[in-house]
C-alpha positions, 0 to 999 in steps of 0.5 A: 938889612937887619931892620927889614929882616926883623920886621919880616920876622915879627910879621911872619915868623920867618926863618933864616938859613944856611953856607954853599955848595952843589951837586954831582952824581946821584945815588938811586934812592933817598935815605929817609924811609917812609917809616922814618917820616911817619916817626918824625911827624908823630913825634913832631905833632906831639911837640907842637901840642906841648906848645899849647897854653893852659887856655888853648891858645897858640896865638897872642900879641905879636909873633906867636905860635899859630903857624903851628896850625899849618903844621898840624894841617900838613901832618893830617891833625885837625887843630880842632882836636888839639885840646890842653888836657883833653878839654874840648871847650879850649880846643886851639881852633875855638880859641884862635877864632875868638881871637881873631874876632876881637876887635883889638886883633891884630894891633893898633897898627897892623900891617898886611902880613898879619892878616895874611898870616891869619888867613893861612892858619885860620884856613888850615885850622878849618876856619873860613877866613872870609867868615871868621866872625860877623865883624871879621873878614880876613880876605877883605882885610888883605884887599884893603892893602891893595897898591893902586899905583903899583897894581899887583902889589899888596902893602908897600911894595919895598916889602916884597914879602907882603905881596908873596904872602898875599899870593899865598893866602889869596891862592891858598885859602881855597873856598870850603868847596876847594875852589878858587876864591878870588878872580883870575885877573887878580891872580894874574896881577899878583903873579906878574909882580912875583915874576918881576922880582925874580933875581938873576940867580932864579930866586928871590928875597923879601925886598922889592927888586923889580926895576932895580939892576942892582938888587935883581943881580944880587944874591937870593935867599932860600927862605923867600925863594921857597915862599915865592915859588910856593905863591907862583904854584898856589896861583896856578902856575905849573911846576914846569913854567920857567920861572918855577924851574929857575927857582928850583935850579937855585935851590939845588944850587944850594944844596950841601952834599954831606948833610943835604942842607941848603946853604942860604944867606943866614947860616944853616938852620932848619927854619930856612930849610923848612921853607925851601922845602915848603916851596918844593912841596907846594910845586909838587917837587919831591924833595927826597928825590933827583935833583935833591938827593946829593952825592953823599945820599943825602936830601933836605928831609934827611937834614931836617930829621937829623935835627929833631929830638926823638921822641920829644919831637922838637927841632934844633934851630941850628945843628949846634943847638942844644934844645928845640925851638918852637919855630924851627920845630913848626917849619921843619915838621910842615916840610917833613910832612909834605906841607907848603904854607897852609893845607886844607883842614882835616876832618876832626875826630872830636865828636861833633866837631865839623871840618869848618866853622864859619859865620853864617849870616850878617848881623844887623848892625854890626860893621863888617867888611867885604872883598871887592874887585872891579875889572873894566876888561881893558887892563884896569883892575880895582881891588878894595875892602868895602866897609859897611853895616848890614841892615839884615842877615843878607845884603844885596850887590846894589847896596855893596856897590853903593857902599863902596862909592864912600867906604872902600879902602883903597878909595876909588874902587867904585865911583858911580853905579847905574842904576844907583837904586832899585832892583834892575840890571846894573847898566854901568860901573864907574862910567863904563856902560853895557855895550851889545854882548859886552855887559857887567857881570858878577862872580861870587867866591869864584862862581861862573860870572853871570849878569850883574843885577842890583837885587842879587843877594850877597851873603856874609863873607862873599868875595865879589868880583865884578868884570866887564865883558862878553 
């Protein structure tokens, strides 16, 4: 257990949590007032700002503090406004975007969670994750980890958290207009796998449980239960859904009445408590009332605020600790502020700073990637990242599909396209031809599906979905 637990922590800045008890009668009101929550947020933001390096950075090699961006966004603080000593040339958003754009990021041996972390935090910072730079498309990188033999999983299925965070990233990182970026068929595939990994007790762990009765009947942890239920809700599953309700019941069963903390597999701490609350927040479930107000009048929010140093603003990892830690403070503040695992970026107050920054066009001669799905209408969904080098500021659907025949990861996304050149209507993909009203249609960045033509203009960062049907 220790090795994969460590791997998960390195990939995602993960918590580790709490001990066991349940609820009895519930008082009528929560104990943390709006004023107390507002003070916690103000002081927490001040502490997270103190973590910024002199060069404006939060992130570096390996595990770093970029998760602060999701916490900032949840509090209504724009990452573009976070600058050391007020030096706006070193604001955290610009520095992070520059880092993500470098060829050496994230490492020489990246894993899918690197790109999921980048997507969630870029989005919260106001960086379009599909358009970080002329060469960097984080959505396409995630697509490259699709498991063809186990559709719906991203990265090795045994490391289930890679799929959970794929759903969080692909569902949570909306388009700049606030719409769904990926097609419903892909979302459905991920949701199916998340449901299949839910343990009998209603929760999840970072390990694959699907098809393994021993694991399915083992104890879940609060951390991944919060993340997995958030992934379902980010994918459009309502909080009245049976699996979300079971997850809620699991968290309820882990409440400690005296202090409002969740009792997890890893000991009482603010990070796991924060992840459990983030799951509730993402599903629109109030952690201050009803099922999460204990007989002693305590809630998970009370527990978090009780472990915050004020006015300094940092949060302790464990109640027995004598100083704050960065990760505990990030996880706790995001939860107290009502956030899930990412939030839409606030509009900056810095003069001239836009809500979003994004690469606007391809750069001719600069290699890049695009995210592509191909749905044959018969249950065979192909997902891939297409590598190609544009020759102009835009490209065409035909050129992207041609590139996919030789430059897709995973391979086999597109084996053939008809016609293979020119500007006409696409009549067949992977040997499946148009038939009457059933034809190949295309959607870009969640737009309505329309007839697919080779000369359809494709812009930098577009997420492309092909579908055969009426």
